[in-house]
DRENBASE-374619 format. One line per 2 residues: number of its first residue (from 1); for each residue x, y, z of C-alpha. Coordinates in nm, 2 decimals, always signed. Example, Ala and Ser with C-alpha at 12.3 -4.5 7.8 and 13.67 -1.06 7.14 Angstrom:
// DRENBASE-374619
1	+1.23,-0.45,+0.78  +1.37,-0.11,+0.71;
***
This chain:
// DRENBASE-374619
1	+14.31,+8.22,+1.94  +14.47,+8.56,+1.96;
3	+14.79,+8.62,+2.16  +14.61,+8.84,+2.41;
5	+14.36,+8.55,+2.47  +14.65,+8.30,+2.52;
7	+14.82,+8.55,+2.75  +14.53,+8.59,+2.98;
9	+14.45,+8.21,+2.96  +14.80,+8.13,+3.09;
11	+14.81,+8.40,+3.35  +14.48,+8.37,+3.53;
13	+14.53,+8.02,+3.68  +14.88,+8.12,+3.80;
15	+14.74,+8.44,+3.96  +14.47,+8.24,+4.14;
17	+14.73,+8.01,+4.29  +14.97,+8.30,+4.38;
19	+14.71,+8.51,+4.55  +14.53,+8.21,+4.72;
21	+14.18,+8.32,+4.63  +14.12,+8.10,+4.33;
23	+13.80,+7.97,+4.49  +13.65,+8.31,+4.50;
25	+13.44,+8.49,+4.24  +13.63,+8.75,+4.04;
27	+13.38,+9.01,+4.14  +13.11,+9.01,+4.42;
29	+12.79,+9.19,+4.40  +12.81,+9.55,+4.27;
31	+13.01,+9.76,+4.51  +13.14,+9.45,+4.70;
33	+13.49,+9.45,+4.56  +13.71,+9.24,+4.33;
35	+13.92,+8.93,+4.39  +14.30,+8.99,+4.41;
37	+14.37,+8.76,+4.12  +14.13,+8.96,+3.90;
39	+14.30,+9.29,+3.98  +14.64,+9.14,+3.92;
41	+14.53,+9.01,+3.59  +14.39,+9.35,+3.49;
43	+14.71,+9.52,+3.60  +14.92,+9.29,+3.39;
45	+14.70,+9.34,+3.09  +14.77,+9.72,+3.13;
47	+15.14,+9.65,+3.12  +15.09,+9.41,+2.82;
49	+14.89,+9.67,+2.63  +15.14,+9.94,+2.74;
51	+14.87,+10.20,+2.81  +14.72,+10.40,+3.09;
53	+14.48,+10.27,+3.36  +14.18,+10.46,+3.22;
55	+14.25,+10.35,+2.86  +14.30,+9.99,+2.97;
57	+13.95,+9.98,+3.13  +13.80,+10.15,+2.82;
59	+13.96,+9.88,+2.59  +13.85,+9.60,+2.81;
61	+13.49,+9.72,+2.79  +13.51,+9.63,+2.42;
63	+13.67,+9.29,+2.49  +13.40,+9.07,+2.65;
65	+13.59,+8.75,+2.57  +13.90,+8.86,+2.76;
67	+13.71,+8.99,+3.06  +13.50,+8.67,+3.06;
69	+13.82,+8.46,+3.09  +13.91,+8.66,+3.41;
71	+13.56,+8.60,+3.54  +13.44,+8.96,+3.50;
73	+13.17,+9.13,+3.30  +13.27,+9.39,+3.04;
75	+13.00,+9.62,+3.18  +13.12,+9.58,+3.54;
77	+13.49,+9.66,+3.57  +13.69,+9.83,+3.84;
79	+13.75,+10.20,+3.82  +14.10,+10.31,+3.70;
81	+14.17,+10.44,+4.05  +14.08,+10.10,+4.20;
83	+14.32,+9.93,+3.96  +14.59,+10.18,+4.04;
85	+14.56,+10.12,+4.42  +14.52,+9.74,+4.40;
87	+14.88,+9.68,+4.52  +14.84,+9.86,+4.84;
89	+14.73,+9.53,+4.98  +14.92,+9.29,+4.76;
91	+15.28,+9.22,+4.87  +15.60,+9.18,+4.68;
93	+15.59,+8.81,+4.77  +15.29,+8.76,+4.54;
95	+15.48,+8.92,+4.26  +15.78,+8.69,+4.32;
97	+15.56,+8.38,+4.32  +15.40,+8.49,+3.99;
99	+15.75,+8.55,+3.84  +15.88,+8.21,+3.96;
101	+15.58,+8.01,+3.85  +15.55,+8.17,+3.51;
103	+15.92,+8.13,+3.45  +15.86,+7.76,+3.49;
105	+15.64,+7.77,+3.17  +15.97,+7.77,+2.99;
107	+16.22,+7.49,+2.97  +16.47,+7.62,+3.22;
109	+16.83,+7.50,+3.19  +16.96,+7.56,+3.54;
111	+17.23,+7.79,+3.39  +17.17,+8.17,+3.45;
113	+17.32,+8.51,+3.39  +17.29,+8.82,+3.59;
115	+17.31,+9.19,+3.50  +17.17,+9.53,+3.61;
117	+17.00,+9.81,+3.41  +16.82,+10.13,+3.49;
119	+16.46,+10.23,+3.45  +16.33,+10.59,+3.45;
121	+16.06,+10.71,+3.68  +15.77,+10.86,+3.49;
123	+15.80,+11.24,+3.44  +15.58,+11.44,+3.68;
125	+15.49,+11.80,+3.73  +15.74,+12.02,+3.92;
127	+15.47,+12.09,+4.18  +15.41,+11.72,+4.24;
129	+15.79,+11.64,+4.26  +15.83,+11.92,+4.53;
131	+15.53,+11.81,+4.72  +15.64,+11.45,+4.77;
133	+16.02,+11.50,+4.75  +16.03,+11.32,+4.42;
135	+16.41,+11.33,+4.37  +16.51,+10.98,+4.26;
137	+16.50,+10.97,+3.88  +16.61,+10.62,+3.81;
139	+16.56,+10.27,+3.95  +16.84,+10.01,+3.94;
141	+16.70,+9.68,+3.84  +16.90,+9.35,+3.85;
143	+16.76,+9.05,+3.66  +16.85,+8.68,+3.69;
145	+16.79,+8.53,+3.34  +16.79,+8.17,+3.22;
147	+17.05,+8.16,+2.94  +16.87,+7.89,+2.73;
149	+16.51,+8.02,+2.74  +16.58,+8.39,+2.82;
151	+16.31,+8.38,+3.09  +16.35,+8.61,+3.38;
153	+16.39,+8.40,+3.70  +16.42,+8.67,+3.96;
155	+16.45,+9.04,+3.99  +16.57,+9.29,+4.24;
157	+16.50,+9.67,+4.25  +16.68,+9.94,+4.43;
159	+16.71,+10.32,+4.43  +17.07,+10.32,+4.56;
161	+17.35,+10.31,+4.31  +17.61,+10.27,+4.58;
163	+17.72,+9.93,+4.72  +17.85,+9.62,+4.56;
165	+17.68,+9.44,+4.27  +17.85,+9.13,+4.38;
167	+17.68,+9.13,+4.72  +17.34,+9.18,+4.56;
169	+17.41,+8.89,+4.32  +17.49,+8.67,+4.61;
171	+17.16,+8.76,+4.77  +16.97,+8.68,+4.45;
173	+17.16,+8.35,+4.40  +17.08,+8.24,+4.75;
175	+16.70,+8.28,+4.68  +16.74,+8.05,+4.38;
177	+17.01,+7.82,+4.50  +16.82,+7.50,+4.45;
179	+16.75,+7.57,+4.08  +17.09,+7.69,+3.96;
181	+17.40,+7.50,+3.85  +17.60,+7.79,+3.72;
183	+17.59,+8.17,+3.72  +17.76,+8.39,+3.46;
185	+17.83,+8.76,+3.50  +18.07,+9.02,+3.37;
187	+18.38,+9.16,+3.55  +18.16,+9.41,+3.74;
189	+18.08,+9.11,+3.97  +18.44,+9.02,+4.02;
191	+18.46,+8.96,+4.40  +18.61,+8.66,+4.57;
193	+18.34,+8.65,+4.84  +18.08,+8.61,+4.57;
195	+18.27,+8.32,+4.41  +18.31,+8.15,+4.75;
197	+17.94,+8.21,+4.84  +17.82,+8.06,+4.51;
199	+18.04,+7.75,+4.55  +17.89,+7.71,+4.90;
201	+17.55,+7.71,+4.74  +17.65,+7.45,+4.49;
203	+17.66,+7.70,+4.20  +17.95,+7.72,+3.97;
205	+18.06,+8.09,+3.93  +18.14,+8.20,+3.57;
207	+18.29,+8.54,+3.64  +18.62,+8.64,+3.49;
209	+18.89,+8.78,+3.72  +19.02,+9.13,+3.66;
211	+19.38,+9.11,+3.56  +19.60,+9.22,+3.85;
213	+19.86,+8.94,+3.85  +19.98,+8.66,+3.61;
215	+19.78,+8.39,+3.79  +19.45,+8.58,+3.70;
217	+19.51,+8.48,+3.34  +19.52,+8.12,+3.46;
219	+19.20,+8.15,+3.65  +19.03,+8.30,+3.34;
221	+19.16,+8.02,+3.12  +18.98,+7.76,+3.32;
223	+18.64,+7.91,+3.27  +18.39,+7.73,+3.05;
225	+18.39,+7.99,+2.77  +18.07,+7.86,+2.60;
227	+17.87,+7.91,+2.92  +18.05,+8.23,+3.01;
229	+17.97,+8.39,+2.67  +17.60,+8.33,+2.73;
231	+17.61,+8.60,+3.00  +17.51,+8.84,+2.72;
233	+17.16,+8.69,+2.74  +17.09,+8.90,+3.04;
235	+17.17,+9.22,+2.84  +16.95,+9.09,+2.56;
237	+16.66,+9.04,+2.80  +16.70,+9.38,+2.95;
239	+16.69,+9.54,+2.61  +16.39,+9.33,+2.50;
241	+16.18,+9.42,+2.81  +16.25,+9.79,+2.76;
243	+16.17,+9.78,+2.39  +15.85,+9.59,+2.43;
245	+15.71,+9.72,+2.77  +15.88,+10.05,+2.81;
247	+16.19,+10.20,+2.98  +16.00,+10.38,+3.25;
249	+15.75,+10.29,+3.53  +15.42,+10.46,+3.50;
251	+15.32,+10.47,+3.87  +15.45,+10.77,+4.06;
253	+15.38,+10.65,+4.42  +15.69,+10.59,+4.62;
255	+15.84,+10.32,+4.63  +15.68,+9.98,+4.65;
257	+15.43,+10.02,+4.37  +15.71,+10.10,+4.13;
259	+15.90,+9.79,+4.25  +15.58,+9.58,+4.20;
261	+15.55,+9.72,+3.84  +15.90,+9.63,+3.75;
263	+15.84,+9.27,+3.88  +15.52,+9.24,+3.69;
265	+15.69,+9.37,+3.37  +15.92,+9.07,+3.40;
267	+15.61,+8.85,+3.45  +15.44,+8.99,+3.14;
269	+15.77,+8.94,+2.94  +15.78,+8.57,+3.04;
271	+15.43,+8.51,+2.93  +15.47,+8.70,+2.60;
273	+15.77,+8.49,+2.51  +15.58,+8.17,+2.60;
275	+15.26,+8.25,+2.39  +15.47,+8.35,+2.09;
277	+15.63,+8.00,+2.07;
***
């Protein structure tokens, strides 16, 4: 079995549960539309193949086994524009459910690390940029990564570089409080309110103090250094996702489609790591 076949075989059942339409046919009669799980599967295949919408459909026409596992016919696939606009009706909550369930394919350790990186927005013509006020050039993406399996547990996207990373980390940790025992981060997340908030959630903070006084050395000496040193796993995952799936988002529609694509890039990364085992 090829990796792409294993990829789609693992993804489709999870997509059916996440979208809640697993009992439906992937495609109704011609012109009647496609099930959400089928469109999500095709969209993630586009990310996996790292190609355009049109070329993805062209490639799938030559892959009857892959389209058959989704429940589609190789001769009856959605138009590229249909695939592009699929997420107008699919919310971020579906992407988060997909990410959470596919992370559970891995043997999670309950110890995580957090870090942020930046993704470029796809280049567009000057006329297009002026017409839609296309001024933001980068997206700030914060990933929560399991340090043992290097699976992405959660992701947050933003266009605003201002504000505290520590406050954002607290928000992400709150969403995953029941599944974490410790959270490692670099000194950029050094904020007492974050440490207190993590402890209230039952999560041990592994964040070194910036040195302002002698007692900061004592605080840092008490950190579990083996766990703290694994914070670099978040940087490793950020690099791996960019190298394998690209450092820019392809969609140009503002803003939610780009956020969906980032979340699904993390979904695809989790499955790719699983099928390579």
